[in-house]
N, C-alpha and C positions, 0 to 999 in steps of 0.2 A: 530375662524379661525386663521390659522397661518399667521402672517404678512410676507411681502416680506423680511424684514430684518432678522426675526427669521428663515425663510426658508433658507436664504443665509448663516447664521451662522451654521445652522444644516448641510447643504451640505458641508460647509468648514470643520466642525468637522469630518464628515464621511470621507472626503478625507484625512485629516490628519491621522485619525486612520488607513485607508487602507494603506497609505504610511508607517506608523510605522510598520504594520504587514509585509509589503514587506521587509523593512529593517531588521526586526528581523529574518525573514525566511532566508535571505541571511547571516546574521551574524553567525548563528549557523553552517551553512555549511562552511563558510569561516574560522571560528575558528578551526574546525576540520582539514581542509586542512593545515592551517598554523602550527598547532601543529605537524602534521605528518612531515612537511617539516623541521621544526626547530629542533625538538627533535628526529626525526626518529622513527622507530617502537619501541614499548614497549619491552625492553629486557626480561621482565618477562613472556612474552606471545608470543608463536608462534602458530598462528591459525592453527588448524588441522580440518580435516573433520569429519563428523558424523560416528558413529559406523555402518558399513554396516549390521551388524547382528541385528540392531534395526531399521527396516523400519518404516515409518510414520503410518502404519496401526496397529502397536502394541500399546497397551494402555500405558499411562504414568505411571511411577513407583511412589510409595508413598515415602514420606520422608519429611524432614524439609528443610527450606531455599527455594531457587529458583531452577528451573529446565529449562534448554534449551530443548525445544521440538524438535529442529533440530538435535542436536548432543547428547542429553541426559546427558550433564554435569550437575552436581548438586553442589551448593555452597551457601555461605551466601548471596550474592547479585550480580547482574549484574553491570558492570562498568558504571560509569557516571550518575547514577540516572535515574529516570523515564522519558523517552522521546522516541518517536517512532523512531528517527534516531540515538540517542546517547546511548541508553541502550544496551551495547554490551556484548555478551557472551565471557568470557575470553578464552574459548577453541576454538570455531569455528568462532568467530567474527560476528555471527548473531546479527542484531539489532532488535528492536521491530517489525518493519513491516515484516522482514523476518520470525520471529516466528509466527506472526499473519497469514501470507500467508500459512505457513506450517500447522497451525491449520485449516484454511479454507479448504486446500487440503484434510486433513485427515477426516474432518467432512462432506464434501459435495460431495466427489467423491468416487465412488466404486473402490478402488485401487487394482491393480494387475500388475504383471510384464510385461504384454504385452501392457500396455498403451503407446500410442505414445504421448510423452510430449515434448513441446517446451517452453523454458523459455526465454523471451525477456530481453536482457541486464541484466543478473543476476549480482548482486554486490558481491556475495560470490565467494570464490576462488576454486582452483582445487580439494581440498579435498571434498568439498560439491558437486561439479559437478561429481566427480568420484562416490560418493555414489549414487547420483540420477541416474547415468548411470547403476548402479548395480540393483537398484530397478525397473527402468522403461526403455523403449526405449526412451532415453532422448537426446535432442539436445538443443543447445543454439543459440540465434540469436542476431544480433546487426545491426543497420542501416548502419554504416560505419566501424565497427570493430575497432573503435578508442577508445571509452570510455570503452567498455566491450567486449573483444575478445570473439568470439563465433564460433560455427561450421558453421553457416549459416549467410549470409548477406541478411537481409530482410528489405524491406521498407513496413511498415504496410499499406501504401496507395496503394501498388501494390505488393501483396505477390506472389512471384514466386513459388507457391506450388499448387498441384492439389486440386480440390474440395474434401471435406470430408477426408482430409489426416491427420488430427490431432485430438487426443482425448481430450487433455488438453493443453490449452495455459495459461501460467503464465505470467502476464504482470503487472509489478510493477513499477510505476513512469516512464512510457514511453509515455503514450497517450498525456500528456500535452505538449510534445515536437513535436507532429505531427500536421501539419498545418490543414489538411482537416479531421476533426474528423469523419464525416459521411462516407466518403469514406473508412477510416480505419476500421470502425465498419462493413461496408458491406463486406470488404475483410476478416475480422476475422470470420464473420458469414459463409462466403463461404467455408473456409478451415477447419472449425471445423465440425467433423462428427456428424451425428444424435446421440443423447445421450451424446455428449461431453460437455465440460465446458470451458469457458473463465473466469478465476479468475483475476479480474481487480482491481488494486490499483492505485489511483492517490492522490496527496495531496488535501484533502478537507479542505480548510481554510476558506471558506465562503459559504453561502447557495445557491447562484445562480452562474451559469457559466458566466464568462466574461474574456476578454483578460486582461493581466497585464496593469496597468495604465501607466507604463513606461517599456522600454526594460528590460527584466529579463533573467538571464542565471543561470543554475545550474552547477554542476561539469563538468569539461572539456569543459567549454564554450558552453554548449548545451542550445539553446534558448528555452524559455518557450513561447508557443503560447496561452495557455489557462489555466485559473484557474477554475477548475471544481467545481460544486456544486451538490445538490441533483437532479436537473433537468436532470442530465446525465442518470438517470434511464429511463426516457421516451424515450430518444434517443436510448438507448440499446434495448428497446422493439420495437421501430420502425424499428430497424435493423433486427428483427426476433428472438431475444433471450427472453426466459422466465427468468425474472430477479428478484433477491432478493438482498437486501443490508445487508451484514453480519456485525455483530457488537458484542460488548461485552455486558454482562448483565448490567454493570454499565451505558453504553450509553443508552440502551433501557429504563432503569429505569429513567434516567435523562429526556428523552423525555416525558415519561409518567407522570412524577411528576408535570410538569408545572412550575418548578423552575430551579435554577442552583445550583447543588451541589458543584461546584468547586468555592471556594473563590478566588483562584489564578489560572492562566492558562498561558501557553506559548504564548507570544505576537503575534506570526505569525498566531495564530488561532483566528478567530472571534467567540468565544464560545457563547456569547449571541445571535449573529445572526444565528449561526448554530442551536441552540436549538429552536429559534423562527421560523426559516425556516422549520425545521423538523415538527413542530406542525402545521404550517399554510398550508403546502403543502401536508399533508397526508403522509409524509415519514414514520410515525410510522407504517403504514400498510405494508410497504415494509421491515421493519427491521426483521431480523432473528438472534437470539442470537446463537453464536457458542462457546462461552466460558463464564462460570459463574465467579462470582467475585473471588472465592477462586483460581480457575485455572488461572485467569488473573494475580492475584498477584504472583502466582508461576512461570508463564512463562514470566513475564515481559511485559504484554500488558496493561499497565495503563499509563496515565489516558485514560478513554474510548473514549473521544471526538477525540483522535488522531488515532483511529483504525476503519477503514471502508474498506470493500472490496465488490465489486459487483460480485456475482455469476451469470454468464450469461450462461444459459443452452440451448442447441439446442434440440428442441423436437425430440423424436424418430420418 
């Protein structure tokens, strides 16, 4: 039986590790912002949009090196190494989560030009938005039009749109900034039409949902209310979505293996906790692989523990 002193030390150690992950998460975002302010934009690179003649429903081309599945640029490597936020395409500026979202869209949605698509607070620029507007009936939204200018000003807790008015909602790293999660999920379910999809990304740094241990803010001083975990799946189902958790083959294999294939990992992620939580909570049954190992390496969606997206489907 664990003694009181041992329990106290364990709790203290877990608190220290959680604080270290919080500080690491802030550090890589802060480093990027400081670099841009001090050095200015990279003079070698002017981000441009995707080739409008290569929509996401076309298969990826063969070749060597890496390939951006958003703009179809090919080259020797993405900038800045393997990280969900930092691995940038030199042509369009997509990072890993942009490319994984694009992959999920292509793999899980029956794409056509009449789709009504809204993207919440997209981080990519005008070239990307123009291409998306060519491929779909596409609009962008933001809560206050401050951090990410959009066509629409939408509060996810009170969406001023008619019922069943959206076919696809792309929502990446937004929900953690919304105070009332269940109200937002109910509103998203209301506006998405039967047969439609919410593709939802949040930073999954830990296995269970909890508020930050201390005040936390992301870019443009946007407050973080929640750090989500795998239990978000149950809440999405309670809101009325048929839900799958999309991942890479590398991540699915890691969960199945019973071990940890990563000898090193980015400190903001509790990788041992994520793997243990996935096995203990039956998350493996919810996982759906959308990208194999070879393609993950090619489109820059490694390491696998950093890439998770919920596909929330509204039944017909």
